[in-house]
C-alpha positions as CSV (number, residue, x, y, z in Angstrom):
1,M,-35.2,-7.6,-44.3
2,T,-34.8,-11.0,-42.7
3,A,-35.8,-14.3,-44.3
4,G,-38.8,-14.5,-41.9
5,S,-39.9,-11.0,-43.0
6,I,-39.7,-11.9,-46.7
7,L,-41.7,-15.1,-46.1
8,A,-44.3,-13.2,-44.1
9,A,-44.5,-10.6,-46.8
10,L,-45.0,-13.2,-49.5
11,A,-47.6,-15.0,-47.5
12,G,-49.4,-11.8,-46.7
13,L,-49.4,-10.5,-50.3
14,L,-50.6,-13.8,-51.7
15,G,-53.2,-14.3,-49.0
16,F,-54.6,-10.8,-49.1
17,G,-54.5,-10.8,-52.9
18,W,-56.4,-14.1,-53.0
19,L,-58.9,-12.8,-50.4
20,T,-59.6,-9.6,-52.4
21,V,-60.2,-11.5,-55.6
22,F,-62.2,-14.2,-53.9
23,Q,-64.5,-11.7,-52.2
24,L,-64.9,-9.7,-55.4
25,L,-65.9,-12.9,-57.2
26,L,-68.5,-13.6,-54.5
27,A,-69.8,-10.0,-54.7
28,A,-70.2,-10.4,-58.5
29,G,-72.3,-13.6,-58.0
30,A,-69.8,-16.4,-58.6
31,P,-71.1,-19.7,-57.2
32,L,-68.6,-19.9,-54.4
33,G,-70.9,-19.2,-51.5
34,R,-70.4,-22.6,-49.9
35,L,-67.0,-21.4,-48.8
36,V,-68.1,-18.4,-46.8
37,W,-70.8,-16.7,-44.7
38,G,-72.0,-20.0,-43.2
39,G,-72.0,-21.8,-46.5
40,Q,-75.8,-21.5,-46.8
41,A,-76.0,-20.4,-50.4
42,R,-74.1,-21.4,-53.5
43,V,-74.7,-17.9,-54.9
44,L,-74.8,-15.2,-52.2
45,P,-77.9,-13.2,-51.8
46,A,-77.7,-9.4,-52.2
47,G,-76.9,-8.6,-48.5
48,L,-74.0,-11.1,-48.4
49,R,-72.7,-9.8,-51.7
50,R,-72.5,-6.4,-50.2
51,A,-70.7,-7.9,-47.2
52,S,-68.3,-9.6,-49.5
53,L,-67.6,-6.3,-51.3
54,A,-66.8,-4.7,-47.9
55,A,-64.6,-7.7,-47.1
56,A,-62.7,-7.2,-50.4
57,G,-62.1,-3.6,-49.3
58,V,-60.6,-4.8,-46.0
59,A,-58.5,-7.4,-47.8
60,A,-57.3,-4.8,-50.3
61,V,-56.2,-2.5,-47.4
62,G,-54.4,-5.4,-45.9
63,W,-52.5,-6.0,-49.2
64,L,-51.6,-2.3,-49.3
65,A,-50.4,-2.4,-45.7
66,V,-48.2,-5.4,-46.3
67,A,-46.8,-4.1,-49.6
68,Q,-46.1,-0.7,-48.1
69,T,-44.5,-2.2,-45.0
70,V,-42.0,-4.2,-47.0
71,G,-41.3,-1.3,-49.4
72,L,-42.9,-2.9,-52.4
73,I,-45.0,0.3,-52.9
74,A,-44.8,3.9,-51.6
75,G,-47.9,5.4,-50.0
76,P,-50.9,5.5,-50.0
77,L,-51.3,4.7,-46.3
78,P,-49.7,7.0,-43.7
79,V,-46.5,5.4,-42.3
80,W,-47.6,6.1,-38.7
81,A,-50.7,3.9,-39.3
82,L,-49.0,0.8,-40.7
83,R,-48.1,-0.9,-37.4
84,P,-51.5,-0.3,-35.7
85,L,-53.3,-1.4,-38.9
86,L,-51.2,-4.6,-39.1
87,L,-52.0,-5.3,-35.5
88,V,-55.7,-4.7,-36.0
89,L,-55.7,-7.0,-39.1
90,C,-53.8,-9.6,-37.0
91,G,-56.5,-9.6,-34.4
92,L,-59.3,-9.6,-37.0
93,F,-57.9,-12.7,-38.8
94,A,-57.0,-14.5,-35.5
95,L,-60.6,-14.2,-34.5
96,S,-61.7,-15.3,-38.0
97,A,-59.5,-18.3,-37.7
98,L,-61.1,-19.3,-34.4
99,A,-64.6,-18.6,-35.7
100,N,-63.9,-20.8,-38.7
101,M,-62.2,-23.5,-36.6
102,F,-65.1,-23.8,-34.3
103,G,-68.1,-22.6,-36.2
104,A,-67.6,-23.5,-39.8
105,R,-68.0,-26.9,-41.4
106,G,-66.7,-28.7,-44.5
107,A,-65.3,-26.6,-47.3
108,E,-65.8,-23.3,-45.5
109,R,-63.5,-24.6,-42.7
110,L,-61.0,-26.0,-45.1
111,H,-60.7,-22.7,-46.9
112,G,-61.2,-20.2,-44.1
113,V,-59.0,-21.6,-41.3
114,P,-55.7,-21.8,-43.3
115,L,-56.3,-18.5,-45.0
116,A,-57.0,-16.7,-41.7
117,V,-54.0,-18.3,-40.0
118,V,-51.7,-17.2,-42.8
119,L,-53.1,-13.6,-42.7
120,A,-52.9,-13.4,-38.9
121,G,-49.4,-14.8,-38.9
122,S,-48.1,-12.6,-41.7
123,T,-49.5,-9.4,-40.2
124,A,-48.2,-10.4,-36.7
125,A,-44.7,-11.0,-38.1
126,L,-44.6,-7.7,-40.1
127,A,-46.0,-5.4,-37.4
128,P,-42.6,-5.2,-35.6
129,V,-41.0,-4.0,-38.9
130,F,-42.3,-0.6,-38.0
C-alpha cells in the first residue's frame, strides 16, 4: 500500500467510526441534534432518531468496506462489491458535503462539511485499490 492509501484508510476508518458512534448517540437521544438534520431540535424526535439509526448502519457498512479494502479484516462484504460500494459512498458523501456547505448553518456546517469531505475523499482514494 502507498502512503496515500494508508492515509485514506486511516481517515476513512476514523471518519466512518465517528459517524457510526455519533449517529447511534443521536438515535439513543443524546442532545446533539443541533449538529444534524437541519439543526432544528437538540434531542431528535422519533422519526429523526430512526433516520439516525439508518445512517449509523450506512456508516458502519462504510467502515467495513474501508477496513476490508485495506486488509484490516476479512469478509463480510463480497470482494466484488467493494469498489462499487466505495464509489457509491464517495458519491453519497460528496453530495452530503455540498448539501451541508450550501444548506446547513452554524455547528451543523462546521461538523458536516469536513466529515463528509473526509469520507468522500477517503472512499475515492481507496476505490482504485480494487
